[in-house]
N, C-alpha and C positions, 0 to 999 in steps of 0.2 A: 428544580429541573426534572420534573417527573414525566411529562408528556413528550418523550423524545420524538415520537412520530410527528407530532404537531410542530415541534421546533424545526426539524429538518425539512418537513414539507413546506414550512414557511420560508425556507431558503430557496425553494424551487426544486428541491430534491424529490425524486419519484421512487416510491417503493414498488418495484415490479413484482417482487415476492412479498406477500403480505407481511406486515411488520413483525408479528409474533413468530411467524415461520422463519423469517430472516434472523431474528434474534436467536432462535434455536440453532440455526446453522452457525452463527457467529460463536456460540458457546463451544463448538468443536474445532475452532480454528487454532492451529499450532504453528503457522508460519504465514508471512505476508510477502507477496511478490508484486513488484511494481514495474510496469513499462516505464520508459523514460520520456521520450518526446511526446508532447501533448498531455502528459500527466503531471510532471513536475514543472512544466513550462508550456508555452504556446506551440512549441515545435519549431520555432524560427532558429536557424543556425547562425552562429557568429564566428566566422573564421575557423581555425583549427581547434578552437576550444569547444566547439559544439554548442549546445543549448544550456541555459542556466538553471538554477534552482533558487528557491526563496527561503528565507528564515522562518516565516510562519509554517511552512511545510516541514522543515527540519525539526522545529519544536513539536509539531504534531507527531512526527515519527518517534521522537524521543519519548514523548508522553505515552504513546501506544506501547512501546517496549517496557516502560516503567510500570504501566498499568498491568501488563501481563506478568511482570516479575512480582508485583505485589500480590497477584492472584495465585501464581503457580510456583514462585520461588526460582524461576529460571527466565532468561531473557528471550523474548520472542525472536526466532530467526527471521531475518529480513533479507531480501534479494532484489536486485535490479536486473532486468533483461532488456537489452537494447539492440536494435538491428545495426548499429554503427559502433565505431570505436570512439566513444565519447569521453573526453578527459574530465569533464565536469561531473559526469555520473560516477566515475572512479573516485574523484575528489570527495564527493558526498559520502560514498560508501566507506572510505577510509576515515573521514572525520566523524561519522556517526556509527562506526564500528558495525557495519552491516556484515552479513556472513559471506556473501559472494556477489560478484558482478559478472554478467555474461555479455560480452562485447561481440558485435558482428553476428548475432544470432538472428538471422532472417527468419528461420523456421523455429519459432519459440518453443514448441512442444519438446524439442530436444533438450532445452535447458530445464524444463520441468522434470523430465525423466532423470536428469543428473541430480537435481535437487532432492527428489524423492529417494534415489538410490544412496546418495552420500550422506543425507541428513536423516534417514530413517523415517521419512514422512509418507503419508498416503495423499493422493491428489485431493481427496475430499476434506483434508485438513488444511488446505491452502486457501487464502483469500488472494484474489488477483485483481489489481487495479489497472485499467486499460482504457484506450481511447479510440482504437481504429481497427481497420479490417485485418491487418496482419496479426492482431492479437486474438481474434475470435476463436481460433482452434484451441488456444489455451483456456480461454474463458469458458468454453464448453466442458472442459475437463475438471476444473477446480470446484471445490466445495462451495465457495462463495465468490461472486465476481461483481465488480463495481465498474460501471461505465462512466468515465469523465465526460461531462457534457461539453458539446461544441455546437453552437447554434448553426454553424455553416455546414453541418453534416446531417441534415434531417432525415435523409433516406437511409443512411447507414444506421443512425440511431433507431429509426423505425424498424429496420431489419433485426437488429439486436433485441429490441424490446418485443416485437411480435413473435420472435422465435424463442423467447424466454432464455436468452443467452446471458443476461445479467440479472442480478437481484435488486440493484439500485442504480439510479442515474443521478449523478451529483447536480446540485443547483449551481455550483460554481464551475468555472472552466479551469483548464490547466494553467492558464495565465493569471488565475485569481485564487490561488491557494486551495485547489480542489483536494489535494492530498491531506491538508489540515482538516477539511470537512470529513473526509473518509475516516481519518484517525479518531476524530472526536465522536463520530457516529459509532465506531467499533468500541471505543472506550465506554460510551453510554450503554451499549448493549451487553457488554461483558464484565464491567467492573464498576468503579466509583470514581467519577471525574473529580469530585471535590477532594477525595482522599489523595488522588494522584497529584493534583495541583498542590495541595498542602504539603505533601512529601517533597515535592520539588522546591517549594518556597523555603522550607525549613533547612534544606541542604544537608545539615548534619544528620548523622545517624543512618536511617534507612537509605537515603539518597546517596550518601557517600559509599555505602556498601554496594548499591546498584552500580554506581559509576566504576567502582573497582572491578566488578565482574564484567561490565560492559567493555572496559578498556582492554581486556585480555582478548577480545575478538578481533582478529585480523582478517579482512576480507580475502577470500580466494578470488583469483581472476581467471576466468575462462574466456578464451578468445578463439573464435572461428576465423581461420585464415582464408 
């Protein structure tokens, strides 16, 4: 798996920032922030539970954090920002030991400011995964941004791409494990996917230590009323 640009372009992914330049940006990433609706799912709501998530995406998220831990000896801070009070987003954050969930944050730059202040991060150290217009202001601010593809939004996508607001557009949609695509791309750019997979398969040793450290993370909940 040497030619990552060809692999991900073959999925339909588009490198808006040239591959080697994007790889350089990825090397400086110290946190990952995800929008919820349209990123982990199609955005369709289901009663009071909100919108769902998929196991391929959660495995990708876990592998991304493990890859970072293998490289740096610390677990990659991860966050969800959603404009609604979404119970499934909170469920995922707790299950995967994410660092914080921001609920009812319609103006998402406020959440980014809190993340930077409380976690000692700079905006250029954050990768942001997003899908729609309400996310654009954050995407402009972060060091790396990825637009989740949706074929029904060609003009929005055109605006984001033509204004260089994203570095990459996924080949897959939010309803088809786009988060997994993003995670594997970042792992390929910053680490060793084979080593990450083999560490997970073995389970004993390094992965047990990683799990022990990961399990101590309890997500903070920030809620705008």
